[in-house]
C-alpha positions as MATLAB code, in Angstrom:
seq = 'MYGVPMDLGRGHRGVDMGPSGVRIAGIKAGVEKLGILFEDRGNIPVEIPERLEPLDPSARFIGPIAHSCELLRDAVGAIMDEGSMPLVIGGDHSIACGTIAGVARHFHARGEELGLIWFDAHGDFNTPETSPTGNVHGMPLASCLGYGDVRLTGLAGRIPMVNPENVVMIGIRELDRAERELLRESGVKVFTMSDIDRLSMARVAVEAIEIVTNGTAGFHVSFDLDGCDPSIAMGVGTPVPGGVGFRESHYLMEAAALSGKMTSLEMTEIDPIVDDGNKTAELAKELVLSALGKRIL';
ca = [
       0.599    0.172    0.195;
       1.161    3.592   -0.450;
      -0.757    6.842    0.388;
      -0.450    9.975   -1.024;
      -1.376   12.785    0.969;
      -2.630   14.700   -2.343;
      -4.480   17.870   -2.208;
      -3.465   20.072   -4.193;
      -5.926   19.449   -6.798;
      -8.965   20.935   -4.774;
      -9.684   24.234   -3.225;
      -9.114   23.683    0.078;
      -6.996   21.320    2.189;
      -8.020   18.245    4.837;
      -7.971   15.159    1.758;
      -3.948   15.197    2.065;
      -5.536   13.329    5.306;
      -6.833   10.650    3.717;
      -3.692    8.057    3.907;
      -3.127    9.192    7.530;
      -7.125    8.166    8.854;
      -7.378    5.039    6.516;
      -4.554    3.486    8.822;
      -5.771    4.107   11.635;
      -8.882    2.272   10.785;
      -6.714    0.023   10.758;
      -5.875   -1.246    6.883;
      -3.234   -3.692    7.858;
      -4.957   -5.710    9.943;
      -8.729   -6.081    7.964;
      -6.552   -6.954    4.800;
      -3.753   -9.507    7.134;
      -6.622  -10.964    8.851;
      -7.968  -12.317    5.342;
      -4.819  -14.152    4.701;
      -3.583  -11.827    3.083;
      -0.121  -10.328    2.614;
       0.456   -6.855    3.398;
       3.068   -4.136    3.226;
       2.478   -0.337    3.837;
       5.544    1.168    1.815;
       4.539    4.945    3.194;
       3.781    7.904    1.462;
       4.202    9.201   -1.759;
       5.436   12.325   -1.437;
       3.357   15.716   -1.949;
       3.988   19.136   -1.934;
       1.610   21.302    0.940;
      -0.216   23.951   -1.528;
       0.876   27.307    0.881;
       5.135   26.923   -0.230;
       3.585   26.859   -4.149;
       2.122   29.414   -6.233;
      -0.823   28.363   -8.740;
       0.521   29.627  -11.615;
      -1.239   27.934  -13.794;
      -5.712   29.200  -12.554;
      -6.944   26.920  -16.378;
      -5.412   24.388  -14.368;
      -4.099   24.779  -10.577;
      -0.654   23.191   -9.545;
      -0.458   20.790  -12.431;
       3.856   21.191  -12.164;
       3.967   19.625   -8.875;
       0.341   16.911   -9.014;
       2.805   16.010  -12.185;
       5.444   15.303  -10.638;
       3.822   13.359   -7.929;
       2.264   10.642  -10.135;
       4.586   10.454  -11.788;
       6.838    8.776   -8.277;
       2.997    6.830   -7.988;
       3.953    5.772  -11.035;
       6.679    4.573  -11.134;
       6.038    3.304   -7.266;
       3.033    0.518   -8.428;
       4.428   -0.427  -11.249;
       7.643   -1.282   -9.896;
       4.411   -3.199   -7.413;
       3.290   -4.719  -10.449;
       6.250   -6.208  -11.488;
       6.645   -7.427   -8.673;
       3.217   -9.703   -9.078;
       1.253   -8.303   -7.066;
      -1.233   -5.773   -6.152;
      -1.198   -2.553   -5.605;
      -3.343   -0.609   -2.936;
      -3.454    3.114   -3.556;
      -5.466    6.044   -0.629;
      -5.314    9.423   -1.733;
      -4.853   12.545   -1.215;
      -7.484   13.778   -3.795;
      -8.584   12.250   -6.716;
      -5.985   14.007   -9.586;
      -3.807   10.533   -8.236;
      -5.413    8.480  -10.336;
      -2.709    9.889  -12.724;
      -0.419    8.599  -11.788;
      -2.081    5.147  -10.446;
      -3.239    4.423  -13.340;
      -0.173    5.172  -15.468;
       1.311    2.868  -13.351;
      -0.950   -0.270  -14.464;
      -1.410    0.667  -17.693;
       2.116    0.770  -18.412;
       3.340   -2.505  -16.941;
       0.571   -3.729  -19.497;
       1.472   -2.310  -22.683;
       5.103   -3.456  -22.195;
       3.723   -6.334  -21.889;
       0.969   -6.175  -25.349;
      -2.075   -6.238  -23.240;
      -4.266   -4.206  -21.858;
      -6.435   -1.970  -18.390;
      -9.751   -2.006  -18.498;
     -10.799    0.556  -15.860;
     -13.943    1.064  -13.182;
     -14.020    4.792  -12.290;
     -16.703    4.788   -9.097;
     -17.722    8.399   -8.618;
     -19.640   11.455   -7.747;
     -18.851   13.308  -10.376;
     -17.730   12.862  -13.130;
     -14.069   14.103  -13.976;
     -14.227   14.688  -17.332;
     -12.699   17.607  -17.283;
      -9.443   19.859  -19.299;
      -8.030   22.971  -18.503;
     -10.079   24.459  -21.074;
     -13.554   23.446  -19.844;
     -13.025   23.414  -15.814;
     -15.144   25.286  -14.646;
     -12.820   26.189  -11.268;
      -8.933   24.902  -12.437;
      -9.078   22.655   -9.824;
      -6.803   19.292  -12.157;
      -8.685   16.764   -8.744;
     -11.806   17.596  -12.012;
     -10.052   16.741  -14.951;
      -8.004   13.269  -14.033;
     -10.412   10.271  -16.010;
     -10.210   12.718  -18.608;
      -6.321   12.845  -18.270;
      -5.956    9.347  -18.126;
      -8.380    8.919  -22.090;
      -6.031   11.777  -23.484;
      -7.410   14.319  -22.820;
      -6.095   17.357  -20.875;
      -2.175   18.820  -20.363;
       0.457   16.747  -21.789;
       2.277   16.006  -18.239;
      -0.094   14.650  -17.272;
      -2.080   12.636  -20.182;
       1.506   11.385  -21.119;
       2.183    9.685  -17.782;
       1.869    5.870  -19.321;
       3.942    7.114  -22.343;
       0.986    6.201  -24.399;
      -2.047    8.662  -24.729;
      -4.623    6.805  -23.844;
      -3.866    4.861  -21.311;
      -7.255    3.134  -21.048;
      -9.274    2.715  -24.021;
     -12.754    3.851  -22.933;
     -14.484    1.248  -24.896;
     -13.088   -1.071  -22.142;
     -14.458    1.797  -19.122;
     -16.959    2.149  -17.223;
     -18.699    5.139  -14.352;
     -20.434    4.333  -11.788;
     -22.492    6.265   -9.739;
     -22.860    9.176  -11.674;
     -24.916   12.638  -10.539;
     -23.442   16.163  -11.087;
     -21.250   16.536  -13.977;
     -20.423   19.757  -15.580;
     -22.031   20.844  -19.372;
     -18.778   20.755  -20.856;
     -17.721   17.640  -19.347;
     -20.957   16.425  -20.393;
     -20.976   16.700  -24.262;
     -17.198   16.056  -23.633;
     -18.210   12.564  -22.240;
     -21.452   11.404  -24.496;
     -18.205   11.993  -27.741;
     -15.640    9.866  -25.889;
     -17.445    5.958  -26.201;
     -17.010    5.634  -21.836;
     -19.989    3.661  -20.980;
     -21.166    5.709  -18.359;
     -23.716    4.651  -15.130;
     -26.123    7.259  -13.715;
     -27.232    7.124  -10.089;
     -30.648    7.015  -12.959;
     -29.365    3.808  -14.001;
     -28.533    2.249  -10.705;
     -32.102    2.846   -9.574;
     -33.708    1.719  -12.543;
     -31.319   -1.555  -13.036;
     -30.093   -2.216   -9.306;
     -26.542   -2.776   -7.847;
     -26.658   -5.955   -9.316;
     -27.025   -5.690  -13.312;
     -24.595   -2.251  -13.104;
     -22.082   -4.419  -11.267;
     -22.203   -7.346  -13.891;
     -22.419   -4.814  -17.048;
     -19.296   -3.093  -15.640;
     -17.288   -6.476  -15.500;
     -17.841   -7.606  -18.666;
     -17.420   -3.957  -20.697;
     -14.050   -3.755  -17.936;
     -12.960   -7.323  -18.963;
     -12.751   -7.857  -23.229;
     -10.205   -8.053  -24.061;
      -8.243   -6.753  -21.440;
      -5.626   -8.653  -18.665;
      -8.368   -7.061  -16.478;
      -9.209   -3.909  -14.515;
      -8.731   -1.606  -12.119;
     -10.874    0.754   -9.651;
     -10.959    3.479   -8.672;
     -13.303    4.460   -5.669;
     -13.721    8.432   -4.475;
     -16.213    8.172   -1.336;
     -17.757   11.370   -2.411;
     -19.574    8.240   -4.933;
     -21.472    6.781   -1.606;
     -24.555    8.517   -0.347;
     -22.789   11.155    2.458;
     -25.109    9.970    4.313;
     -23.243    6.714    4.437;
     -19.436    8.903    4.042;
     -20.367   12.163    5.072;
     -15.507   12.451    5.402;
     -15.353   12.996    1.522;
     -13.801   15.912    0.175;
     -17.462   16.685   -2.664;
     -19.978   15.499   -1.371;
     -23.528   14.581   -3.368;
     -26.707   14.327   -2.073;
     -28.738   11.033   -3.260;
     -25.332    8.543   -3.731;
     -24.285    4.563   -3.593;
     -25.965    2.930   -0.587;
     -23.910    0.732    2.478;
     -24.608   -2.965    0.837;
     -25.428   -1.990   -2.734;
     -21.108   -0.276   -2.578;
     -20.357   -3.179   -1.390;
     -21.668   -4.989   -3.488;
     -20.137   -3.827   -6.303;
     -16.380   -4.049   -4.327;
     -17.601   -8.091   -3.865;
     -17.748   -8.363   -7.433;
     -14.952   -6.714   -8.740;
     -13.514  -10.247   -5.830;
     -15.623  -12.286   -7.358;
     -14.329  -11.441  -11.579;
     -10.675  -12.674  -10.004;
      -9.709  -10.295  -12.191;
      -9.540   -6.422  -10.374;
      -5.835   -5.548  -11.035;
      -5.355   -2.618   -8.604;
      -8.013   -0.876   -6.300;
      -7.280    3.255   -5.090;
      -9.606    4.652   -2.521;
      -8.906    8.696   -2.958;
     -11.045   12.334   -1.197;
     -11.355   10.342    2.546;
     -11.089   13.957    4.574;
     -11.154   13.414    7.786;
     -10.927   16.361    8.552;
     -15.407   16.945    7.874;
     -15.865   12.960    8.956;
     -17.952   11.868   12.198;
     -14.752    9.644   14.211;
     -12.979    8.772   11.016;
     -16.421    6.687    9.919;
     -15.396    7.709    5.697;
     -11.562    6.019    6.207;
     -13.407    3.349    8.290;
     -15.862    2.870    5.756;
     -12.886    2.762    3.455;
     -11.378   -0.420    4.895;
     -14.019   -2.131    5.375;
     -14.993   -1.416    1.022;
     -11.076   -2.188    0.736;
     -11.767   -5.677    2.858;
     -14.766   -6.976   -0.267;
     -12.351   -5.617   -3.123;
      -9.318   -8.730   -1.313;
     -13.078  -11.425   -0.768;
     -13.811  -10.657    2.708;
     -17.760  -12.339    2.203;
     -20.410  -12.366    4.475;
     -20.271  -16.342    4.604;
];
């Protein structure tokens, strides 16, 4: 496991404490109880905003964000090369550019492709040209698919890092106008909250896993805790009402585990400062355990 105390991608502090929150929640003991070897390799170095000037208002702090993502890419790639599964804990969602670059580059070197499940309330499909805030945590999925600044889009050495036909978004309920249009053009499969209400998470999970495993070596799960409803995940960077419930969230992780094709996992946007007794970090830990095979019976 690597922690990435990144909060440069959003407008204020807090999610930099996410890795500490998950450690305090007992992630190591929980994983080891499943009989899985767990190694905490510490944190990827990240600059703090007080020491920096956001030189580009359309993509604030993108230089230092890209630098930390390069370090994360190399660290994740090394874990993949060892034959182990990377677990990354953030930190804002901009870290996904580094995680996905590391996993994708590992498979590209073998002539294989990577699938991607993106669990989130938001699209994260803005670019510096379309973003209404300039916050990079609203751009990582677009970057992984080749839209935006080359400092992020080029991290894997191939653009796009993942093919859009092997990407699924789940839990979406808040999109900016420009990213909505770009998403429609991209070819990415999107399951909004309305789709989940209509189809059920069981069917969504089946269809999603079919898409992300079609012609791939496996799939990465990028899990933003704000995809969950604030009633179960209060401590997140940008909460949005009407999200995925407790059992539905766990069901998706259980389905990922049962598929046997999950290559890597990250949990992002955990903000202990606005949380209630570290409950969101506890939820993140339990979701990780479900993704690693924990079962009710």
